[in-house]
C-alpha positions in Angstrom: -32.9 -69.2 18.2 -35.0 -70.4 21.2 -33.5 -72.4 24.2 -36.7 -74.5 24.7 -37.3 -77.5 23.1 -40.3 -80.1 22.7 -38.6 -82.0 26.1 -39.1 -78.8 28.1 -42.6 -79.1 27.8 -43.2 -80.6 31.4 -45.7 -77.9 32.2 -48.0 -79.0 29.6 -47.8 -82.9 30.3 -47.8 -83.7 26.9 -44.8 -85.2 25.3 -47.0 -87.3 22.7 -43.4 -87.9 20.6 -42.2 -90.2 23.5 -44.9 -92.5 23.6 -44.3 -95.9 21.3 -46.6 -98.0 18.9 -47.2 -100.6 21.6 -51.3 -100.0 22.5 -50.1 -101.6 25.9 -47.0 -99.0 26.1 -49.5 -96.2 25.0 -52.3 -96.9 27.7 -49.9 -97.4 30.5 -48.1 -94.2 28.8 -51.5 -92.5 29.2 -52.4 -93.4 32.8 -48.8 -92.0 33.9 -49.4 -88.5 32.4 -52.5 -88.4 33.4 -51.7 -88.8 36.7 -48.7 -86.3 36.2 -51.1 -83.7 34.9 -53.5 -83.9 37.5 -50.4 -83.8 40.2 -48.8 -80.7 38.7 -52.2 -79.1 37.7 -53.0 -79.3 41.2 -49.4 -78.0 42.2 -50.1 -74.8 40.0 -53.7 -74.2 41.5 -52.7 -74.6 45.1 -49.4 -72.3 44.7 -49.3 -69.6 46.6 -47.1 -67.9 43.8 -49.4 -66.4 41.2 -48.9 -68.5 37.6 -50.0 -67.6 34.5 -49.9 -69.4 30.8 -50.6 -67.4 27.1 -51.4 -69.9 24.5 -50.2 -68.7 21.1 -52.9 -70.3 17.9 -51.0 -71.8 15.8 -47.7 -70.5 17.2 -45.5 -68.1 16.2 -42.3 -68.7 13.9 -39.1 -67.9 15.9 -37.5 -67.5 12.2 -39.8 -63.9 12.0 -38.2 -60.6 12.5 -38.6 -59.1 15.8 -41.3 -56.8 14.8 -43.5 -59.5 13.1 -43.1 -61.8 16.2 -44.2 -58.8 18.5 -47.5 -58.5 15.9 -48.1 -62.2 16.1 -47.7 -62.6 19.6 -50.0 -59.5 20.5 -52.7 -60.8 17.7 -52.7 -64.7 18.2 -52.1 -64.9 22.3 -54.4 -65.2 25.1 -54.6 -66.2 28.8 -55.1 -70.0 28.8 -54.5 -71.0 32.4 -53.7 -69.0 35.6 -53.9 -70.0 39.2 -56.1 -68.8 42.2 -53.3 -66.4 43.4 -52.9 -64.7 40.3 -56.7 -64.4 40.2 -56.9 -62.7 43.6 -53.7 -60.4 42.5 -56.1 -58.9 39.9 -59.2 -58.5 42.6 -60.9 -61.7 40.9 -62.9 -64.1 43.0 -61.2 -67.3 41.1 -59.3 -68.4 38.2 -62.4 -69.2 36.4 -63.2 -65.5 36.6 -60.0 -64.5 35.1 -60.2 -66.2 32.5 -63.2 -65.2 31.3 -62.1 -61.7 31.2 -59.2 -62.2 30.1 -59.0 -65.6 28.2 -60.4 -64.0 24.6 -57.1 -61.6 23.8 -53.6 -60.9 24.6 -53.6 -60.1 28.5 -51.3 -56.7 28.0 -52.2 -56.0 31.6 -49.7 -58.2 33.0 -47.1 -56.3 32.0 -46.0 -52.4 32.6 -45.1 -51.6 29.0 -45.8 -54.7 26.4 -43.8 -53.6 23.7 -40.7 -53.5 25.7 -41.3 -56.7 27.2 -42.1 -58.9 24.0 -38.8 -56.9 22.6 -36.8 -58.3 25.3 -38.2 -61.6 25.5 -37.6 -62.4 21.9 -34.0 -60.7 21.8 -33.3 -62.9 25.2 -34.2 -66.1 23.5 -37.3 -66.7 25.2 -36.6 -66.2 28.8 -36.9 -63.1 31.2 -36.3 -63.0 34.6 -37.4 -60.2 37.5 -39.0 -58.2 35.0 -40.7 -55.2 37.2 -44.5 -54.3 36.9 -46.8 -52.7 38.9 -50.6 -52.9 38.8 -53.4 -51.9 40.9 -56.1 -54.1 42.3 -59.9 -53.7 42.7 -59.1 -51.3 45.9 -57.3 -49.2 43.9 -54.0 -50.2 45.9 -51.0 -50.1 43.7 -48.8 -53.6 44.0 -45.5 -54.5 42.7 -44.4 -57.7 41.2 -41.6 -59.2 39.7 -42.0 -61.8 37.3 -39.9 -64.9 35.8 -40.8 -65.3 31.9 -40.1 -68.4 29.7 -41.3 -69.8 26.5 -42.4 -73.2 24.9 -40.9 -74.0 21.2 -42.0 -76.6 19.3 -40.8 -77.3 15.6 -39.4 -74.1 16.1 -42.3 -71.9 16.7 -43.4 -70.3 20.0 -46.3 -71.9 21.1 -46.7 -70.9 25.0 -45.2 -68.1 27.4 -45.5 -69.1 31.0 -44.9 -66.6 33.5 -44.5 -66.8 37.4 -44.7 -63.6 39.5 -43.7 -62.9 43.2 -45.2 -59.7 44.8 -42.5 -57.2 46.3 -42.8 -54.5 48.9 -41.7 -51.4 47.5 -39.3 -48.8 49.5 -41.9 -45.6 50.5 -41.0 -42.5 51.0 -42.2 -42.8 54.5 -39.4 -45.4 55.5 -35.9 -44.0 57.1 -34.3 -46.4 55.0 -35.3 -44.7 51.7 -34.4 -41.1 52.8 -30.9 -42.3 53.7 -30.5 -44.7 50.6 -31.4 -41.7 48.5 -29.2 -39.1 49.9 -25.8 -41.8 49.9 -26.3 -42.1 46.5 -26.1 -38.7 45.7 -22.8 -37.0 44.5 -23.2 -34.1 46.6 -21.9 -34.3 50.3 -24.8 -33.3 52.1 -25.4 -32.4 56.1 -28.2 -31.3 58.2 -27.6 -28.6 60.7 -29.7 -27.4 63.4 -30.6 -23.8 63.8 -27.1 -23.0 65.8 -25.1 -24.8 63.0 -24.4 -27.8 64.5 -24.3 -31.2 62.1 -26.8 -33.5 63.2 -26.7 -35.7 60.0 -24.9 -36.6 57.1 -24.8 -38.6 54.0 -21.8 -41.0 52.8 -20.5 -38.4 50.3 -20.0 -35.8 53.0 -18.1 -38.5 55.3 -15.8 -38.9 52.7 -15.9 -35.0 51.8 -14.7 -34.8 55.6 -11.8 -37.4 55.4 -10.1 -36.0 52.0 -10.4 -32.2 53.6 -9.1 -32.9 57.2 -7.1 -35.9 56.6 -7.8 -38.5 59.4 -9.3 -35.6 61.9 -12.4 -36.1 60.3 -14.3 -34.9 63.7 -13.7 -31.4 62.6 -16.6 -30.7 60.0 -18.6 -34.4 60.9 -21.7 -34.9 63.1 -21.5 -33.1 66.0 -19.1 -30.1 65.0 -20.3 -26.6 64.1 -20.6 -25.7 61.0 -20.0 -21.8 62.0 -17.0 -22.5 63.8 -15.8 -24.7 60.5 -16.1 -21.3 58.4 -14.9 -19.2 61.2 -11.8 -21.4 61.4 -10.9 -20.6 57.4 -11.6 -16.7 58.1 -11.6 -14.3 55.5 -14.4 -12.5 53.5 -15.5 -16.0 51.8 -16.1 -17.3 55.4 -17.9 -14.5 56.4 -20.2 -14.4 53.4 -20.9 -18.2 53.8 -21.9 -17.7 57.4 -24.2 -14.9 57.0 -26.1 -16.2 54.0 -26.6 -19.5 56.2 -28.5 -17.7 58.9 -30.5 -15.7 56.5 -31.9 -19.1 55.5 -32.1 -20.6 59.4 -34.0 -17.7 60.0 -35.9 -17.8 57.0 -35.2 -14.8 55.4 -34.1 -16.3 52.3 -35.5 -19.3 50.6 -32.1 -20.5 49.6 -28.2 -19.6 49.5 -25.6 -20.6 47.3 -22.4 -19.7 46.3 -19.1 -21.4 44.4 -16.0 -21.2 46.3 -12.5 -22.2 45.6 -10.4 -24.3 48.4 -7.0 -26.4 48.7 -6.9 -30.1 49.1 -4.2 -31.3 51.5 -2.0 -32.0 48.7 -2.5 -28.3 47.6 -4.6 -28.7 44.6 -6.9 -26.1 44.2 -10.9 -27.2 44.1 -13.9 -25.7 43.4 -17.0 -26.5 45.0 -20.8 -25.2 44.5 -22.6 -24.5 48.4 -26.5 -24.9 48.4 -27.9 -24.3 51.6 -32.1 -24.7 52.1 -34.5 -24.7 54.8 -35.4 -28.1 55.9 -39.3 -28.5 56.3 -40.7 -28.8 59.2 -37.7 -28.0 61.5 -35.6 -24.8 62.4 -32.7 -26.6 60.5 -31.3 -26.6 57.1 -29.4 -28.9 54.5 -26.1 -28.0 53.5 -24.4 -29.6 50.0 -21.3 -29.0 48.7 -20.8 -30.6 45.4 -17.5 -30.8 43.7 -17.3 -28.8 40.5 -14.1 -28.5 39.5 -14.2 -30.3 36.5 -16.5 -27.7 35.4 -14.7 -24.8 36.3 -11.4 -26.0 34.6 -13.3 -27.0 31.4 -15.3 -23.1 31.6 -11.9 -21.7 32.5 -10.2 -23.9 29.4 -13.0 -23.0 27.1 -12.5 -19.0 28.3 -8.6 -19.6 27.5 -9.0 -20.9 24.4 -12.1 -17.7 23.4 -9.4 -15.5 24.7 -6.3 -17.0 22.5 -8.9 -17.5 19.4 -9.8 -13.3 20.1 -6.1 -12.6 20.3 -5.4 -14.6 17.7 -8.1 -12.9 15.4 -7.0 -9.5 16.6 -3.5 -10.1 15.7 -4.5 -11.3 12.7 -6.8 -8.5 11.9 -3.3 -6.3 12.7 -1.1 -8.7 10.5 -3.6 -8.0 7.4 -3.9 -4.4 8.1 -0.2 -4.0 8.6 0.2 -5.9 5.4 -2.5 -3.8 3.4 -0.6 -0.6 4.6 2.7 -1.7 3.6 1.7 -2.6 0.2 0.1 1.0 0.0 3.7 2.4 1.6 5.9 1.0 -0.6 4.1 1.5 -3.5 4.2 5.2 -2.9 7.6 4.9 -2.0 8.7 3.1 -5.2 6.3 5.0 -7.7 7.4 8.7 -6.2 11.1 8.5 -7.1 10.3 6.7 -10.3 7.9 9.8 -11.3 10.5 12.1 -11.0 13.3 9.4 -12.5 11.1 9.5 -15.6 9.6 12.9 -15.7 13.4 14.2 -15.8 14.1 12.0 -18.4 11.8 12.5 -20.8 12.6 16.5 -20.2 16.1 16.0 -21.1 15.5 13.5 -24.0 13.3 16.5 -25.6 16.5 18.8 -25.6 14.7 21.7 -24.7 16.5 22.3 -21.6 19.7 24.4 -21.3 22.8 23.3 -19.3 21.7 24.1 -15.5 18.6 22.2 -16.0 20.1 19.4 -17.3 22.0 19.0 -14.2 19.5 19.3 -12.1 17.7 16.9 -13.8 20.5 14.2 -13.9 21.3 15.5 -10.1 17.6 14.5 -9.2 17.9 11.1 -11.1 20.6 10.2 -9.4 19.4 10.9 -6.0 15.9 8.6 -6.3 18.0 5.9 -8.0 19.8 6.0 -4.9 16.7 6.5 -2.5 15.3 3.4 -4.6 18.7 1.2 -4.1 18.3 1.8 -0.3 14.6 0.9 0.0 15.6 -2.4 -2.0 18.3 -2.8 0.3 16.3 -2.4 3.3 13.7 -5.1 2.0 16.5 -7.6 1.3 17.9 -7.2 4.9 14.1 -7.9 6.4 14.1 -11.0 4.5 17.4 -11.9 5.5 16.5 -11.3 9.3 13.4 -13.3 8.8 14.8 -16.2 7.3 18.1 -16.1 9.6 20.5 -15.7 7.0 22.0 -12.2 7.8 25.4 -12.5 8.7 28.6 -10.3 10.4 31.7 -9.9 9.0 33.3 -8.7 12.4 36.4 -7.9 13.5 38.1 -5.3 16.3 37.0 -2.0 15.0 37.8 1.7 16.8 34.6 2.9 17.5 35.2 6.8 17.5 36.0 6.8 13.8 33.4 4.8 12.6 31.0 7.3 14.2 33.1 10.3 13.0 32.7 8.9 9.6 28.9 8.3 10.1 28.2 11.9 11.2 30.6 13.8 8.7 28.2 11.1 6.0 25.1 12.7 7.2 26.2 16.9 7.3 25.7 17.4 3.6 21.9 16.0 3.9 21.3 17.7 6.8 22.8 21.4 5.3 19.7 21.2 3.2 17.2 21.7 6.1 19.8 23.8 8.2 19.9 21.2 10.7 23.1 21.4 12.7 24.7 17.9 13.5 27.0 17.8 16.1 29.3 14.9 17.7 30.4 14.9 21.0 32.7 12.0 22.9 33.1 11.4 26.8 36.1 8.9 26.2 39.5 9.1 24.0 38.5 6.0 22.0 37.4 1.9 22.6 37.5 -0.9 20.7 34.3 -3.4 20.0 34.3 -6.4 17.8 31.9 -5.6 15.2 31.0 -5.8 11.5 32.0 -2.3 10.9 29.2 -1.8 7.6 26.6 -2.9 9.6 27.3 -0.8 12.3 27.5 2.3 9.5 24.3 1.2 8.6 22.8 1.5 11.9 24.3 4.9 12.1 22.8 6.0 9.0 19.3 4.8 9.7 19.5 6.3 12.9 21.0 9.8 11.7 18.7 10.0 8.6 15.7 9.2 10.6 16.6 12.1 13.1 17.1 14.6 10.1 13.7 13.2 8.5 11.9 13.7 11.7 13.3 17.3 12.6 12.3 20.7 11.6 14.0 23.2 9.8 16.5 24.8 11.9 16.4 22.0 14.5 19.6 19.9 15.9 20.7 16.5 16.0 23.4 15.3 18.7 25.5 12.5 18.7 27.2 11.3 21.6 30.0 8.6 22.4 30.3 7.2 25.8 31.2 4.5 28.1 30.6 2.1 30.7 32.8 -0.7 32.6 31.8 -3.2 29.8 30.1 -1.5 26.9 30.2 1.5 24.9 27.0 4.0 24.3 26.0 5.8 21.3 23.3 7.9 21.4 21.4 9.9 18.6 19.1 13.0 20.3 17.1 15.5 18.1 14.4 17.9 18.8 12.2 16.7 16.3 8.6 15.5 16.1 8.8 13.1 19.0 7.1 9.6 19.4 3.7 8.9 21.1 4.3 6.9 24.3 1.2 4.5 23.0 3.6 3.9 20.0 7.0 3.4 21.5 6.6 -0.5 22.2 5.7 -0.8 18.8 8.8 1.3 17.5 11.6 -1.6 16.5 8.8 -4.1 14.7 8.7 -4.6 11.4 6.8 -2.6 8.9 5.3 -0.3 11.9 5.3 3.6 11.2 3.4 6.4 13.7 1.8 7.7 11.2 0.4 5.4 8.1 -2.1 7.6 6.3 -2.0 9.1 2.9 -1.5 12.6 4.7 1.7 11.6 6.5 4.7 13.8 6.0 7.7 11.5 6.1 8.4 8.8 3.7 9.7 5.3 4.4 9.0 1.7 4.6 9.1 1.2 8.7 11.9 -1.2 8.3 15.1 0.9 9.3 14.4 0.7 13.0 13.6 -3.1 13.1 16.8 -3.5 11.2 18.7 -1.5 13.7 17.4 -3.5 16.7 17.9 -6.7 14.9 21.9 -6.1 13.6 22.5 -4.4 17.3 21.7 -7.5 18.9 23.8 -9.8 16.7 26.5 -7.4 18.1 25.4 -8.7 21.6 24.1 -5.5 22.1 21.2 -3.5 23.0 19.0 -0.4 21.4 16.4 1.5 23.4 14.2 4.7 22.3 13.0 7.7 24.5 10.5 10.3 23.8 8.5 12.7 26.2 6.0 12.6 23.6 4.8 14.0 20.6 6.3 17.3 20.2 9.0 16.6 22.3 11.8 15.2 20.4 13.5 11.6 20.6 16.6 9.8 21.7 18.0 6.7 20.4 21.1 4.8 22.1 22.7 1.4 21.6 25.3 -0.5 23.5 28.2 -2.2 21.9 30.2 -4.6 24.2 33.8 -3.5 24.6 37.0 -5.8 24.1 40.0 -5.5 25.1 42.0 -6.8 22.5 44.0 -3.9 20.3 43.6 -3.1 16.9 47.1 -2.7 15.4 46.0 -1.6 11.9 43.4 0.8 12.3 44.1 2.6 8.9 43.4 -0.2 7.2 40.1 -1.2 9.1 39.0 2.7 8.5 39.5 2.3 4.9 37.5 -0.5 4.4 34.8 1.4 6.3 35.3 4.7 4.1 34.6 2.3 0.9 31.9 0.7 2.3 30.1 3.3 3.7 26.6 4.7 2.7 27.4 8.1 1.9 26.7 9.7 -1.4 29.4 9.0 -4.2 32.2 11.1 -5.0 30.9 12.8 -7.8 34.2 15.0 -8.6 36.6 11.7 -8.7 38.2 10.9 -12.1 37.0 7.4 -13.7 40.7 5.1 -14.5 41.3 4.6 -17.9 41.5 1.2 -19.6 43.2 1.8 -22.6 44.0 -1.1 -24.6 41.9 -3.7 -22.2 40.0 -6.3 -24.0 36.7 -6.8 -21.9 33.3 -9.0 -22.6 30.1 -8.0 -21.2 27.1 -10.3 -20.8 24.1 -9.2 -19.8 20.3 -9.8 -21.1 19.0 -6.4 -20.3 19.5 -4.4 -23.5 19.4 -0.9 -21.8 22.4 -2.5 -18.7 24.0 -3.9 -21.3 24.5 -0.6 -23.6 24.9 1.5 -20.5 28.0 -0.7 -19.7 29.4 -0.5 -23.1 29.2 3.2 -23.0 30.8 3.2 -19.6 34.0 1.2 -20.4 34.3 2.6 -24.0 34.3 6.0 -22.3 37.6 4.6 -20.3 39.3 3.4 -23.5 38.7 -0.2 -23.3 37.6 -2.5 -26.1 34.2 -3.6 -25.5 32.5 -7.1 -26.8 28.8 -7.6 -25.7 26.4 -10.6 -25.6 23.4 -10.9 -24.6 23.1 -14.8 -23.8 25.5 -16.8 -22.3 25.9 -19.1 -25.4 26.6 -16.4 -27.6 29.2 -15.0 -24.9 31.2 -18.3 -24.9 31.4 -18.5 -28.6 32.6 -15.1 -28.8 35.2 -16.3 -25.6 36.3 -19.1 -27.6 37.3 -17.0 -31.0 39.0 -13.9 -28.9 39.7 -14.9 -24.7 39.4 -11.1 -23.3 41.7 -9.7 -20.5 38.4 -9.5 -18.4 34.8 -10.8 -18.2 31.7 -9.1 -16.3 28.5 -11.4 -16.5 25.3 -11.1 -15.4 23.8 -14.1 -13.8 20.2 -14.3 -14.5 19.7 -14.9 -18.3 17.4 -17.0 -20.3 18.2 -20.4 -21.9 21.6 -20.5 -19.7 22.9 -18.3 -16.5 25.6 -17.0 -15.8 27.1 -19.6 -13.2 27.0 -22.4 -16.2 29.2 -19.9 -18.3 31.6 -19.1 -16.0 32.2 -23.2 -15.2 32.5 -23.6 -18.9 35.3 -21.3 -19.3 36.9 -22.5 -16.3 37.3 -25.8 -17.9 39.4 -23.9 -20.9 43.2 -24.3 -20.4 44.7 -21.4 -19.7 46.2 -20.5 -22.9 42.9 -21.0 -24.2 41.6 -18.2 -21.4 40.6 -20.5 -18.7 42.3 -18.2 -15.6 40.5 -15.0 -16.9 39.8 -12.4 -14.4 35.8 -12.4 -14.1 33.1 -10.4 -12.1 29.4 -11.4 -11.4 27.4 -8.3 -11.9 24.0 -9.1 -10.8 21.2 -8.1 -8.6 20.8 -11.7 -6.8 22.5 -9.7 -3.5 22.0 -12.4 -0.9 24.7 -14.0 1.1 24.5 -17.2 -0.7 24.4 -15.7 -4.0 27.7 -14.5 -3.5 29.3 -17.7 -2.5 27.6 -19.3 -5.3 29.0 -16.8 -7.0 32.7 -17.2 -6.1 32.3 -20.9 -5.7 31.3 -21.4 -9.4 34.5 -19.4 -10.6 34.0 -15.4 -10.3 36.6 -13.6 -8.5 34.3 -10.7 -7.4 30.3 -10.7 -6.9 28.9 -7.5 -7.2 25.5 -6.5 -6.6 23.5 -3.9 -8.9 23.3 -1.1 -8.8 26.9 0.2 -8.6 28.2 3.2 -9.0 29.9 3.8 -12.4 33.3 5.0 -10.6 33.1 2.1 -8.4 32.6 -0.4 -11.1 35.7 1.1 -13.4 37.8 1.0 -10.0 37.3 -2.9 -9.1 37.8 -4.0 -12.8 41.3 -2.0 -12.6 42.0 -3.7 -9.5 41.4 -6.6 -10.6 43.8 -6.2 -13.9 46.3 -4.7 -12.0 46.5 -7.9 -9.6 46.1 -10.3 -12.7 49.6 -8.5 -14.1 51.3 -8.9 -10.5 50.6 -12.6 -10.3 
């Protein structure tokens, strides 16, 4: 909406709406306006300031859009009035000549950019100040004007546009003020030096630079100082390079010299500047400029760091993906290989065409490969526990020498197959450590079995026990294939193997050493590997902290260790007899249930079976057994629910019956859940038949003593 109304039309000297109907009043008013119009017209005509008026035929509605208003102003506008000053600025002899030349169309030559002017004019509400324009007079000289413009609106229609111009003297390139204004406005720190390097002029930016870099003593690099001496004060190769480059410019050997260099602010913050030196035209001097490019350098460095981080992440991701693929390939091979021999020998035995010696050989192969698969699964479970932080230690004081001797003796039968000599040496009588004996036995088994695996026939493995002031050290040394130096840093990582090709000579999942490292670190110790290279053998050494507390019941501890060791089962041990014992077996897998039934019936026990928890509960209520063995994972209802329902029965109905959870759910939390649900023991699959029978016999004896 325009801010102008009919009452603001003093320039037109009209105001007819204010004239009364009285003829006398009308006459007096007409006389007044006529006199005023003559006076104001004379004021406009004789004014030294260029004044012009554009008339709009029919007026332009202020309610139209911006584009429509511009079109109509250009279409209907014409120069209706101007004074002599405006005419002279256009090189015309009089205002009459000016009107004759431009009075029939919109005078676009009044503005530098008509479209932009009209847009700003409309958007401002028909009032603009200091509109800049440049035009040439009749002599071809450029003249600069600043114009104030306002519009007259009648009945919401723009009818006139008035303008008053004032000529301005431009700042020219010949003016020294111009040069100083330009260089002072620049971001660069600029100085002019003479042929000797003396600073003879600077801009405001250089002055600020001098203060910021030298505190209050800005004279060091301000006017009068020698720039070369400033460079030499800093010393070093960079200072020499800067001085040499500037001198080449001063001597006209180079058109310019540029260099990015680092420096430190008084606060110690590192900053970067771009130095640029060019010859000063017409003199023997040069222009030296410094531009602070610290933000750009930091942004570039951050971008480079981000790119490198992305590259590292991509490379690590590629390695992880490759390791995953290799691991899946390896695990497939390691699981399928024993299955092949197991299935093959099973089919041959069932054919009935083998003699007793071949059957014994086949059964031994099946048994050996079953143990291999069991260990593979245990390794996978241990790695899962490690990754999730779920692995726990059941530690107490342990005499370490007997523990190591037990492990060495357990590996000798395996070593004898390859005619590998295994020797144990001890530099100490004995020492006590606070440890989980089962886990230390696992560490020893992994290291010893690896040594046997990677040592050729007729080789040797040496196990050495020693001690320092605060720790015991156990080393396993072999003369096997050795370890490549580039692989040593990755030796204890998950799923890493030196040879992952399909032509590799040695099996395994590449998990054993990562488990060893984690178990030793859980005990507060360290493990390391050494090798002179491929074909030079290897040595693995781990340490455990010593403890001074004595172990009073060492024999009991050693018995526990032996029963939980990783050596092969005792095939010659005769199973206990369970004559007259009533057992209830619950298992949803038909093959496993059949095996369990056959096993316990061979001991003389009376066996009842159930493949579902609901069936088992009915059997139990009908005739409570002497002992219950139940699986955990079953369809419809699990073993936890079954034992909880049984424990709710009164004692005379079998509510206190001894119960064993025999399950493939082998995590520590699974064991705790089974015990808290009502089972007395948690036994993970697979288990040696003799061991299972022994545990059943022990539980029955305990129940009888109670």
